[in-house]
C-alpha positions in Angstrom: 63.2 -73.4 -3.7 65.1 -73.3 -0.4 62.8 -73.9 2.6 64.1 -70.9 4.7 61.4 -71.2 7.4 62.0 -74.9 7.7 65.7 -74.5 8.1 65.1 -71.9 10.8 62.5 -74.0 12.5 64.9 -77.0 12.6 67.6 -74.7 14.0 65.4 -73.8 16.9 64.5 -77.4 17.5 68.1 -78.4 17.6 68.7 -75.6 20.2 71.3 -74.0 17.9 69.4 -70.8 17.1 71.4 -67.7 17.6 70.3 -64.2 18.5 72.1 -60.9 18.8 72.1 -59.1 22.1 72.0 -55.3 21.7 74.6 -53.3 23.5 73.9 -49.7 24.7 77.3 -48.0 25.1 80.9 -48.9 24.7 82.7 -52.2 25.5 83.6 -52.4 29.1 83.8 -54.9 32.0 80.3 -53.8 32.9 77.8 -53.1 30.0 74.2 -52.5 29.4 72.8 -55.2 27.0 69.1 -55.4 26.0 68.4 -52.9 28.7 70.0 -54.9 31.5 73.3 -54.0 33.3 75.6 -57.0 33.3 79.2 -57.8 34.0 80.5 -59.2 30.7 82.8 -62.2 30.6 82.4 -62.8 26.9 84.3 -59.9 25.1 87.6 -60.2 23.3 88.7 -56.8 24.5 91.4 -58.4 26.6 93.4 -55.4 27.5 90.5 -53.1 28.0 91.5 -50.7 25.2 88.3 -50.6 23.1 87.1 -47.5 25.1 90.4 -46.2 26.4 90.4 -42.4 26.3 93.6 -42.2 24.3 92.3 -44.6 21.8 88.9 -42.8 21.5 90.7 -39.5 21.1 93.0 -40.9 18.4 89.9 -42.1 16.5 88.3 -38.6 16.8 91.5 -36.9 15.6 91.7 -39.4 12.7 88.1 -38.6 11.7 88.8 -34.9 11.8 91.8 -35.3 9.5 90.7 -38.1 7.2 86.9 -38.1 7.4 84.5 -41.0 8.1 85.5 -43.4 5.3 88.4 -44.3 3.1 86.4 -44.0 -0.1 88.2 -46.7 -2.1 90.4 -49.8 -2.1 94.0 -49.5 -1.0 95.2 -49.8 -4.7 93.0 -47.0 -6.0 93.1 -44.0 -3.6 92.0 -45.4 -0.2 95.5 -46.1 1.2 96.0 -43.2 3.6 99.1 -42.1 5.6 97.3 -43.5 8.7 97.1 -47.0 7.1 100.7 -46.8 6.0 102.0 -45.8 9.4 100.0 -48.5 11.1 101.5 -51.1 8.8 105.0 -49.9 9.7 104.2 -50.1 13.4 102.7 -53.6 13.1 105.8 -54.8 11.3 108.0 -53.4 14.0 105.8 -54.8 16.8 105.9 -58.3 15.3 109.6 -58.1 14.3 109.0 -58.6 10.6 110.0 -56.7 7.5 106.5 -55.8 6.3 102.8 -55.9 7.4 99.7 -55.5 5.3 96.3 -54.4 6.6 93.0 -56.2 5.8 89.5 -55.1 6.7 88.8 -58.3 8.8 90.6 -61.3 10.1 88.5 -63.6 8.0 89.6 -61.6 4.9 93.2 -61.8 6.0 93.2 -65.6 6.1 91.2 -65.9 2.8 93.6 -63.4 1.2 96.8 -65.0 2.3 96.0 -68.6 1.5 94.1 -67.6 -1.6 97.1 -65.8 -3.0 99.6 -68.5 -2.2 97.9 -71.9 -2.4 96.7 -73.3 -5.8 94.6 -76.1 -7.0 96.5 -79.3 -6.3 98.4 -77.9 -3.3 97.8 -79.4 0.1 96.7 -77.6 3.3 97.1 -79.3 6.6 94.9 -77.6 9.2 94.5 -78.3 12.9 91.0 -79.7 13.4 90.1 -76.8 15.8 91.5 -74.1 13.6 89.3 -71.0 12.9 86.6 -71.5 10.2 88.3 -68.8 8.1 91.5 -70.9 7.7 89.4 -73.9 6.6 87.3 -71.8 4.2 90.5 -70.3 2.8 91.9 -73.7 1.9 88.6 -74.7 0.2 88.3 -71.5 -1.7 91.9 -71.7 -3.0 91.0 -75.1 -4.5 93.7 -76.8 -2.4 93.2 -80.3 -0.9 92.4 -79.8 2.8 93.6 -82.3 5.4 92.6 -81.8 9.0 94.8 -83.4 11.6 93.8 -84.1 15.3 94.0 -81.1 17.5 97.6 -80.3 18.5 98.8 -83.7 17.4 102.1 -83.1 15.8 102.9 -86.8 15.5 99.7 -87.3 13.4 100.6 -84.3 11.3 104.1 -85.7 10.7 102.6 -89.0 9.6 100.2 -87.3 7.1 102.9 -85.0 5.8 105.3 -87.9 5.3 102.8 -90.2 3.6 101.1 -87.6 1.5 101.8 -86.7 -2.1 104.9 -84.5 -2.4 103.7 -82.8 -5.5 102.7 -79.1 -5.2 103.2 -76.8 -2.3 102.2 -77.8 1.3 100.9 -75.5 4.0 100.5 -76.1 7.7 97.9 -73.7 9.1 96.9 -73.3 12.7 95.6 -70.9 15.3 98.3 -69.6 17.8 95.8 -69.6 20.7 92.7 -71.6 20.0 89.7 -69.3 20.4 87.3 -71.8 22.0 89.7 -73.7 24.2 92.3 -71.2 25.2 95.2 -73.6 24.6 98.3 -73.0 22.5 99.5 -74.7 19.3 102.8 -76.5 19.7 104.5 -74.1 17.4 108.0 -75.3 18.3 107.2 -78.8 16.9 105.3 -77.4 13.9 108.3 -75.3 12.9 110.5 -78.4 13.0 108.0 -80.3 10.9 107.6 -77.5 8.4 111.4 -77.4 7.9 111.8 -81.1 7.6 108.9 -81.5 5.1 109.6 -78.2 3.2 106.2 -76.9 4.0 104.9 -73.3 4.6 103.8 -72.6 8.2 100.9 -70.0 8.6 99.8 -69.0 12.1 96.6 -67.0 12.9 97.5 -65.4 16.3 94.3 -63.4 16.7 94.0 -64.4 20.4 97.7 -64.3 21.3 99.0 -60.9 20.0 98.9 -58.3 22.7 98.2 -60.9 25.4 101.1 -63.3 25.8 104.8 -63.3 25.0 107.4 -60.7 25.8 105.8 -57.2 25.3 102.6 -58.8 24.0 104.3 -60.3 21.0 101.9 -63.2 21.0 102.4 -67.0 20.6 105.4 -66.5 18.4 107.0 -64.3 21.0 106.2 -66.9 23.7 108.1 -69.6 21.7 110.8 -67.2 20.6 110.1 -67.7 16.8 110.8 -65.3 14.0 109.9 -64.8 10.4 112.3 -67.6 9.2 110.4 -70.0 11.5 106.8 -68.9 10.7 106.8 -67.2 7.3 103.1 -66.2 7.5 101.7 -64.5 10.6 98.1 -63.3 10.7 96.8 -61.0 13.5 93.6 -59.2 14.2 93.1 -55.6 15.6 89.6 -56.0 17.1 90.6 -58.1 20.2 93.5 -57.1 22.4 94.1 -54.0 20.4 90.5 -52.9 20.8 89.8 -51.6 17.3 88.9 -53.4 14.0 90.7 -55.0 11.1 93.5 -57.4 10.7 96.9 -57.8 9.1 99.4 -60.3 7.6 103.1 -59.9 8.5 106.0 -61.5 6.8 108.8 -60.9 4.3 109.0 -58.2 1.7 108.3 -60.7 -1.0 105.3 -62.2 0.8 103.6 -58.8 1.3 104.2 -57.7 -2.2 102.7 -61.0 -3.4 99.6 -60.4 -1.4 99.2 -56.8 -2.7 99.3 -58.2 -6.2 97.3 -61.4 -5.8 95.1 -61.4 -2.6 91.6 -60.8 -3.9 90.1 -59.8 -0.5 92.7 -57.1 -0.3 92.5 -55.9 -3.9 88.7 -55.8 -4.2 87.5 -54.2 -1.0 87.3 -50.7 0.4 90.1 -50.0 2.9 89.4 -49.6 6.6 88.4 -46.1 7.6 91.7 -44.2 8.3 90.4 -43.1 11.7 90.3 -46.7 12.8 93.9 -47.1 11.8 94.7 -44.0 14.0 92.9 -45.6 16.9 94.7 -48.9 16.5 98.0 -47.2 16.4 97.3 -45.6 19.7 96.1 -48.9 21.2 99.2 -50.7 19.9 101.4 -48.2 21.7 99.5 -48.7 24.9 99.7 -52.5 24.5 103.5 -52.2 24.0 104.2 -49.9 26.9 101.7 -50.7 29.6 102.8 -54.2 30.6 100.7 -53.9 33.8 97.6 -54.7 31.7 98.9 -58.2 30.8 100.1 -58.7 34.4 96.6 -57.8 35.8 94.9 -59.9 33.2 97.1 -62.9 34.2 96.3 -62.4 37.9 92.6 -62.3 37.2 92.7 -65.5 35.1 94.7 -67.3 37.7 92.3 -66.2 40.4 89.4 -67.6 38.5 91.1 -70.9 37.7 92.1 -71.4 41.3 88.6 -70.6 42.5 87.0 -72.8 39.9 89.2 -75.8 40.8 88.3 -75.3 44.4 84.6 -75.6 43.4 85.4 -78.8 41.5 84.8 -77.2 38.1 86.7 -78.8 35.3 88.8 -75.9 33.9 92.0 -76.5 32.0 95.3 -75.8 33.8 97.2 -72.7 32.6 100.0 -73.5 30.3 101.5 -70.0 29.7 102.7 -67.2 31.9 100.9 -64.9 31.7 97.7 -67.0 31.3 95.5 -66.9 28.2 92.3 -65.0 29.1 90.0 -67.7 27.5 88.7 -70.4 29.9 86.2 -72.9 28.5 83.8 -74.5 30.9 82.4 -77.5 29.0 78.9 -78.5 30.0 78.1 -81.0 27.3 74.8 -80.5 25.4 73.3 -77.3 23.9 70.4 -77.3 26.4 72.8 -77.4 29.3 74.9 -74.5 27.9 71.8 -72.4 27.2 70.4 -73.1 30.7 73.7 -72.1 32.4 74.0 -68.9 30.3 70.4 -68.0 31.1 70.9 -68.5 34.8 74.0 -66.4 34.8 72.2 -63.6 32.8 69.5 -63.6 35.5 72.3 -62.9 38.0 73.6 -60.0 35.9 76.5 -61.9 34.3 76.8 -62.2 30.5 78.6 -65.2 29.1 77.8 -66.8 25.7 76.6 -70.4 25.3 78.9 -71.8 22.6 77.3 -74.6 20.7 77.9 -76.6 17.5 78.9 -76.1 14.8 81.3 -73.6 16.5 82.5 -76.5 18.7 82.2 -80.3 18.2 78.9 -82.0 19.2 78.8 -82.8 22.9 81.2 -80.1 23.9 78.9 -77.1 24.2 80.4 -74.7 26.7 80.5 -71.4 28.5 83.4 -69.5 26.9 84.6 -67.3 29.7 86.9 -64.4 28.7 88.6 -61.9 30.9 89.8 -58.3 30.5 92.2 -56.1 32.2 89.2 -53.9 32.9 87.7 -56.5 35.3 88.1 -56.4 39.0 88.8 -59.1 41.5 85.4 -58.5 43.0 83.8 -59.2 39.6 85.7 -62.4 39.2 84.6 -63.5 42.7 81.0 -62.7 41.8 81.3 -64.9 38.7 82.7 -67.8 40.9 79.8 -67.4 43.4 77.2 -67.5 40.5 78.8 -70.6 39.0 78.8 -72.3 42.4 75.1 -71.7 42.7 74.3 -72.9 39.2 76.7 -75.8 38.5 77.8 -77.1 41.9 
């Protein structure tokens, strides 16, 4: 028998035990969590769209038209007009022939690699890629090779020296969720072409935030479908809703419809959610001031943090990525810092192993277009008191 209590006890002793804060009310820059009003610097609602009136109204109209749930999988009778129109809008937004909706980002990655990679194929994944990409490779039965973070030279060596039999896939985040840095997609594209490998990019934290018109990491690098055949995006971060999608060629999407098990064997997203995301997608496309404000807030924080002597990474994109890690080392230190901030009315998560490597526990600070300069300054003042 599995010793469940023992495992939980050890988790607590290792200072890795997680608990769920309870939010009362919608996502916003200022929220009420566990009965306490806090300024939240831990949400992925980067553009402040999760509670935008137009998005909420679209959700309500969608529920009035389609009801609360989809009732079935996409291939039975759960694929509504709202789903279909959102897929067309996502294809246009990403500049790709087709897009396919999934219920979650995790399922999108499992579905794409599971449908394409087979036993004996090889998947080369950045060591800091999202867990879903690594799990997808394992579940597909492919041989998983993890290369050092953003080290294109090491990847080249492993691709060159590896067995050429079977298909090869290079998989990476576009923007890394715990570090806020970008994958060197220009170099990965060149390697994929040279080595005749597929390139798959999960741009969950780039779409809507960086690149011309919010077109993400691929837009930042000026890359198209011929450069990156498989693009995965999520709809619950910058677009403020829920779900995910894969975008690519006509043949890719039709292949996923036929063979992606997480797509075939799950109930479709509620159509009302698709209506809400369509409204958010239009706001993200047309209201560029949100990205401009977000970049200004991130730059304000980074400048202030460096003045305090805090080790924050230098921005590498314009506009800046709204993820700033503040590495404190051990789990105890991260928990203590997060608790001290909470007592000052600031909510930031303590990110610990196994989410990040041992010895790199951190405060993962994220920003939203809904934040104000005063709230950023308040965060800097609190960090000065706690860490300086």
